[in-house]
Structures are given as C-alpha cells and as structure tokens.
C-alpha positions in Angstrom: 28.8 -5.6 -8.2 27.6 -4.1 -11.4 26.8 -0.5 -11.9 23.1 0.6 -12.0 21.3 3.6 -13.1 18.0 5.3 -11.8 16.6 8.1 -14.1 13.6 10.0 -13.3 10.9 11.6 -15.8 12.3 14.9 -15.5 15.6 13.7 -16.6 17.4 13.5 -13.1 20.1 10.7 -13.2 21.5 8.8 -10.2 24.3 6.1 -10.7 25.1 3.6 -8.2 25.8 -0.1 -7.9 23.2 -3.0 -8.3 22.1 -5.6 -5.9 19.4 -8.2 -6.6 18.2 -9.0 -10.2 20.1 -7.9 -13.2 16.8 -6.3 -14.9 15.3 -2.9 -16.0 11.9 -1.9 -14.6 9.7 1.2 -14.6 7.7 2.7 -11.7 6.5 5.7 -10.0 9.4 6.5 -7.6 8.3 7.4 -3.9 10.3 7.4 -0.5 9.5 5.4 2.7 10.6 7.0 5.8 10.5 3.6 7.9 13.5 2.6 9.7 12.9 -1.0 9.6 10.5 -3.3 7.9 11.8 -3.5 4.4 10.7 -7.0 3.8 7.1 -6.1 4.7 7.3 -2.9 2.3 8.8 -4.8 -0.7 5.9 -7.4 -0.3 3.2 -5.1 0.2 0.8 -5.3 -2.8 0.2 -1.5 -2.4 3.5 -0.9 -3.9 2.7 -2.6 -7.2 4.0 -0.3 -10.2 6.4 1.7 -7.7 10.1 2.1 -7.0 10.6 2.6 -3.3 13.5 4.7 -1.9 14.3 4.1 1.7 15.2 7.2 3.6 17.0 5.2 6.2 20.7 4.8 5.6 21.4 1.0 6.2 19.2 -1.6 4.6 19.7 -5.2 4.6 21.3 -5.8 7.9 18.9 -8.2 9.4 18.3 -10.1 6.1 14.7 -11.6 5.5 13.0 -14.5 6.7 9.6 -16.5 6.2 7.3 -14.6 8.6 7.4 -11.0 7.7 5.9 -11.0 4.2 2.9 -9.3 3.4 1.4 -11.2 0.4 2.0 -14.4 -1.3 3.6 -14.8 -4.8 6.5 -13.0 -4.4 7.7 -9.3 -4.3 5.6 -6.3 -5.4 7.8 -3.3 -5.9 9.3 -2.6 -9.4 12.7 -1.4 -7.8 14.4 -0.8 -4.5 16.7 2.2 -3.9 18.9 2.3 -0.7 21.9 4.4 0.5 24.0 1.6 1.9 23.2 -2.2 1.1 24.3 -4.7 3.9 25.1 -8.1 2.2 26.0 -9.8 5.4 22.7 -10.0 7.5 23.1 -10.6 11.2 19.8 -11.8 12.8 18.6 -15.2 14.2 15.7 -15.0 12.2 17.4 -14.4 8.9 17.2 -17.0 6.3 18.8 -15.5 3.4 20.2 -12.0 2.2 18.1 -9.1 0.9 20.0 -9.1 -2.4 19.2 -12.9 -3.0 15.6 -12.2 -2.0 15.4 -9.3 -4.9 17.2 -11.6 -7.3 15.0 -14.4 -6.8 11.9 -12.3 -7.7 13.3 -10.5 -10.6 13.6 -7.2 -8.7 16.4 -4.6 -9.2 18.2 -2.8 -6.5 20.5 0.0 -6.5 22.7 1.4 -3.7 25.6 3.6 -3.3 23.5 6.8 -4.3 22.7 10.0 -2.3 19.0 9.0 -1.0 18.7 12.1 0.9 19.2 14.1 -2.2 16.8 11.9 -4.1 14.1 12.2 -1.4 14.5 15.9 -1.4 14.2 15.9 -4.9 10.9 13.9 -4.8 9.7 16.1 -2.3 10.2 19.3 -4.1 9.3 18.0 -7.7 6.8 15.4 -6.6 6.6 11.6 -6.9 7.1 10.7 -10.9 7.9 7.9 -13.1 11.3 6.7 -13.2 13.2 3.5 -14.6 16.0 1.6 -12.6 18.6 -0.6 -15.1 21.5 -2.6 -14.7 21.4 -3.5 -18.5 21.0 0.0 -20.3 23.4 2.6 -18.6 22.5 5.3 -21.3 20.6 8.0 -19.6 19.2 9.4 -22.9 17.9 6.0 -23.8 16.4 5.2 -20.3 14.7 8.7 -20.3 12.9 7.8 -23.7 11.7 4.5 -22.2 10.1 6.5 -19.3 8.3 9.0 -21.6 6.9 6.3 -23.6 5.7 4.2 -20.6 2.1 5.0 -19.3 1.7 6.9 -15.9 0.8 4.9 -12.8 -2.6 6.5 -13.0 -3.2 5.0 -16.3 -2.4 1.2 -15.3 -4.9 -1.0 -13.3 -2.3 -2.7 -11.0 -5.2 -4.1 -8.7 -6.0 -6.6 -11.4 -2.3 -7.7 -11.1 -2.2 -8.3 -7.5 -5.6 -9.5 -6.6 -6.6 -13.0 -6.0 -7.8 -15.0 -8.9 -10.3 -17.2 -7.0 -12.4 -16.8 -4.0 -11.4 -18.7 -0.9 -12.1 -19.2 2.8 -9.2 -17.8 4.3 -10.1 -18.6 7.9 -13.0 -20.1 9.4 -14.1 -20.2 13.0 -17.4 -21.9 13.9 -19.9 -19.4 15.5 -17.9 -16.2 14.4 -19.5 -13.5 12.2 -18.2 -13.8 8.4 -16.4 -11.0 6.8 -16.1 -11.0 3.2 -12.7 -9.2 2.2 -12.6 -7.7 -1.2 -8.9 -8.3 -2.4 -7.6 -5.2 -4.2 -4.0 -6.3 -2.8 -5.1 -6.9 0.8 -2.0 -7.4 3.4 -1.8 -10.6 5.2 -1.5 -8.4 8.5 -5.2 -7.2 7.9 -6.6 -10.8 7.6 -4.3 -11.7 10.5 -6.1 -8.9 12.6 -9.8 -9.8 11.3 -8.8 -13.0 12.6 -7.5 -11.9 16.0 -11.1 -10.1 16.7 -13.0 -13.1 16.0 -14.2 -13.0 12.5 -14.1 -15.9 9.8 -12.6 -14.3 6.7 -13.9 -15.2 3.1 -11.4 -13.5 0.5 -12.9 -12.5 -2.9 -11.1 -11.1 -6.0 -11.4 -7.6 -6.8 -13.8 -7.8 -9.5 -16.5 -10.0 -7.7 -19.7 -8.5 -8.3 -21.8 -7.3 -5.2 -24.5 -9.7 -6.0 -21.9 -12.8 -5.5 -20.5 -11.2 -2.6 -24.0 -10.8 -1.1 -24.9 -14.4 -2.0 -22.2 -15.6 0.6 -24.5 -13.9 3.4 -21.7 -12.0 5.1 -22.1 -10.2 8.3 -19.9 -7.5 7.0 -17.5 -6.5 4.2 -14.0 -5.1 4.3 -12.6 -3.1 1.4 -8.7 -3.6 1.7 -5.7 -1.8 0.7 -4.1 -2.0 -3.1 -2.0 -0.1 -5.6 -2.5 2.8 -7.7 -5.2 5.3 -8.7 -8.7 4.5 -7.5 -10.2 6.6 -9.9 -9.8 4.0 -12.8 -11.3 1.3 -10.7 -14.7 1.8 -12.1 -15.8 -1.7 -11.5 -14.9 -1.5 -7.9 -16.9 1.8 -7.5 -19.9 0.4 -9.1 -19.8 -2.6 -6.9 -19.1 -0.6 -3.8 -22.4 1.4 -4.6 -24.4 -1.5 -4.5 -23.1 -2.5 -1.2 -24.0 0.6 0.4 -26.6 -0.1 3.2 -26.7 -3.8 2.6 -24.1 -4.8 4.9 -21.6 -2.9 7.4 -18.5 -1.7 5.3 -14.9 -0.9 6.5 -12.5 0.2 4.2 -8.7 0.5 4.5 -6.4 2.8 2.3 -7.6 2.2 -1.1 -10.9 0.8 0.3 -11.4 4.1 2.0 -10.8 6.0 -1.3 -13.2 3.7 -3.2 -16.0 4.2 -0.5 -15.2 8.0 -1.3 -15.8 7.7 -4.7 -18.9 5.2 -4.5 -20.5 8.0 -2.4 -20.0 10.5 -5.2 -16.8 12.2 -3.7 -13.6 13.6 -5.1 -10.1 12.1 -4.9 -7.0 14.1 -5.2 -3.4 13.3 -5.5 -0.8 14.3 -3.0 2.2 15.6 -4.2 4.6 13.0 -3.0 2.3 10.8 -0.9 2.5 9.3 2.5 4.9 6.3 2.9 6.2 5.3 6.3 5.7 4.2 9.8 5.8 7.4 11.8 2.8 9.6 10.9 0.8 11.0 13.6 -2.9 11.0 13.2 -5.4 12.4 15.4 -9.0 10.8 16.1 -11.3 13.9 16.1 -13.9 11.8 18.2 -11.8 10.8 21.2 -8.8 13.3 20.9 -6.3 10.2 20.8 -3.2 10.7 18.7 -1.8 7.6 17.0 1.5 7.1 15.3 0.5 5.2 12.2 1.8 3.3 9.2 1.1 5.1 5.8 1.4 3.9 2.2 -0.9 6.1 -0.2 -0.4 8.9 -2.9 -4.3 9.8 -3.1 -6.9 11.1 -0.4 -10.5 11.6 -0.3 -11.8 15.2 -0.2 -14.3 14.8 2.7 -16.0 18.3 1.9 -16.9 16.9 -1.6 -19.1 14.3 0.1 -21.7 17.1 1.2 -22.5 16.2 4.5 -22.9 12.4 3.8 -20.1 11.6 6.3 -18.2 12.8 9.1 -14.4 13.4 9.3 -13.1 11.2 12.0 -9.2 11.3 11.8 -6.9 13.8 10.6 -3.0 13.7 9.8 -1.1 16.0 11.9 1.7 16.6 9.4 -0.1 18.1 6.8 -3.7 18.3 7.8 -5.1 15.7 5.3 -8.1 13.5 5.7 -7.4 10.1 7.5 -10.6 8.8 8.3 -14.7 9.1 7.9 -18.0 7.5 9.0 -21.2 7.7 7.4 -23.9 9.8 9.2 -26.7 7.3 8.4 -25.2 3.8 7.4 -22.9 1.5 9.1 -20.0 2.6 7.1 -16.5 3.9 8.1 -13.1 4.0 6.8 -9.4 4.9 7.4 -6.6 6.3 5.2 -3.7 4.9 7.3 -3.0 1.4 7.8 -4.1 0.2 11.4 -2.6 -3.3 10.8 0.7 -1.5 10.4 3.4 -4.2 9.1 5.8 -2.6 9.3 5.1 0.2 11.8 3.7 0.9 15.3 0.3 -0.9 16.7 -1.2 2.4 17.9 -4.1 2.1 15.7 -5.1 -1.6 15.9 -8.4 -0.7 17.9 -10.2 0.0 14.6 -10.5 -3.7 14.2 -12.2 -3.9 17.5 -14.5 -1.0 16.4 -15.3 -2.8 13.3 -16.1 -6.2 15.2 -18.3 -4.2 17.5 -20.2 -2.5 14.7 -20.9 -6.0 13.3 -22.2 -7.2 16.7 
C-alpha cells in the first residue's frame, strides 16, 4: 500500500497508508461514532464535501454489498479515515472489499493513523477543512492547498447531489401523494414513506413552490442534505411559499430550512453530531430514543419567537432536536428517524406524518 497523508487547516499532519483511490481531495473533517454501517455512511449525500473519520477501530471487515447504499450515483464522501482497514471481508452478503469500492468511485482512504488522537483534536479544536492525498506527500504544499480552498459553508453541495429531473419514485393507487424535495435525500427515507402508505414523487432541490403545488400533493417532505443551510436561499424562499399550503415535514437539513423560512437563526456546532448512538428525548411523550445523527448545524428555537414548540432535545448536549408549528401542520426533527445506519427507535415520526396527512 502506498503512503497517504491527511493535513488539517490548522497545520496538524497525520501520516498513514492508502486504500482505495490514488487521489487528492479536500473536505471538512468530521468524526462518526457508529460501530457499523460504514457503507451507508459513505453513500449518504449529507456527507458530500466532508472527510469522515470512523472512531471504531476496525473497518471493512464485512465488505460492501448491493443493498446497503443510501443513494445512487456512487459515493458521496470526499475521503475516508480509519484506524485499521480490513481488506479480507467475511460476510455472506459481501460482494467486494471496501478498498475496491472506494477505488471504483475515486475516493481516497487512509488507515494506520491514530484516529483516537484525531477525534480528540477535532473535539477540542472543532471540525475544520482538511486535505487527504496519496499523490502529494509534502505537508507544506498540502496546507497551502487547504488555505486556498473555499470553506464548506461557502459551497452549495446540495446542487451537486440533488436529482436532476422530477420522477415518481413510488406509486400506490389510492394512497396520499408526498412530494419530496431532494436536497440529497437518503433512500431509507423514501422506503419509510412507502412503508407508511405514501406515493412518493421526488423533485429536484431548486423546484419552485408553484411547480411542487401543481402536482397537487397531499403533503411535502423536506429531506436531508449536505452543507450550510444558510446559503440555500432558493430553498428558503420556496419553503416560505409552501407554509400553510400543505402539511410539511422536515428531516435534518429540511428541519433547518424550515427554521430559516420561519425567520429563525441557525448556528454551527463545534464538531457536529455524527453517529448512531445519540439519546433524544421527546418532550411531549417523555420517550427517549437512541438516534442516528449527521449534522453540523442547529436551529435556535428561541429565535422563532413563539411560532413553534420545542418537541425534542438531545440529551448529550441539550441542543434542539425537533419542533412543531403552533398553528400550521408543520413539524420537523434534527435527527435521522430512518437511521441507515443506526437504531430504529425514532421510526414513529413517519407514522406521525401519515396521521397528520389523514
């Protein structure tokens, strides 16, 4: 295996060995605390523009397969960082090794570095831009490239991962129609909409509110996606026009966009929430769910000045995890109820959405 190098924007250098593609990519470096589910993670469009560090030590041991992807069109991460890569997978579902999979889609992997030290560094210093390379191993040269690269908050990654054309994803005669804005929606979300009895029509991220309403939907879902919601002004303007027109449900980025459309404030977390083990309390029922999470931004519920009620809270750090409008049929959650990967504790929000529609 060839040498590889990861350099952070603050100048910190990690050296290791490469697996996957021989490339050079820049992205925001974040850590994910999931023990399994690496294939779902690297195919999740919400990770576009990011280099993901897995905190679990052994990655690749069960290979990859054709069932556990969360998007079409290849991998979405910019780079993948692990402690110990296993290139001999053992699982009856495995079709190929993780390294082959990364190489096929041009994603650089690096292993053999101290991911615990890297995780602690991100936790202490915050998520930051980094560069991962197998072609240039000069730390000074790599650091200059990072400094010249735009921050993730300056790039509209949603436009990259969104579908290009509207399509009927699933039709069931007699079932209510849910229009899904594709900001980078995961396949597991679409599967759960189908599971609770919706017909699902997928539209690109820049679809106008007027065009969406012309489809005569029974409801609209605003899905997950990558990057900073504050630069997605086209999405915010469309959502403003959809408020009180149809029932709205937002997940992750969709939750944040609803907050912006209602005039609220978004703030960035120091190192984000990425993993499958975050406890979230439903403030209405008292139920605590262990949830999957993948976000760097949060809605400041207090900035919405009484328009919404806080419905969910993260028990790790007290951050806001869900809200509902006090007047209109609108609710949203910051966590990922569909998981993929992660526990299925929060799947009941899809049933709630179905009941809201009637």
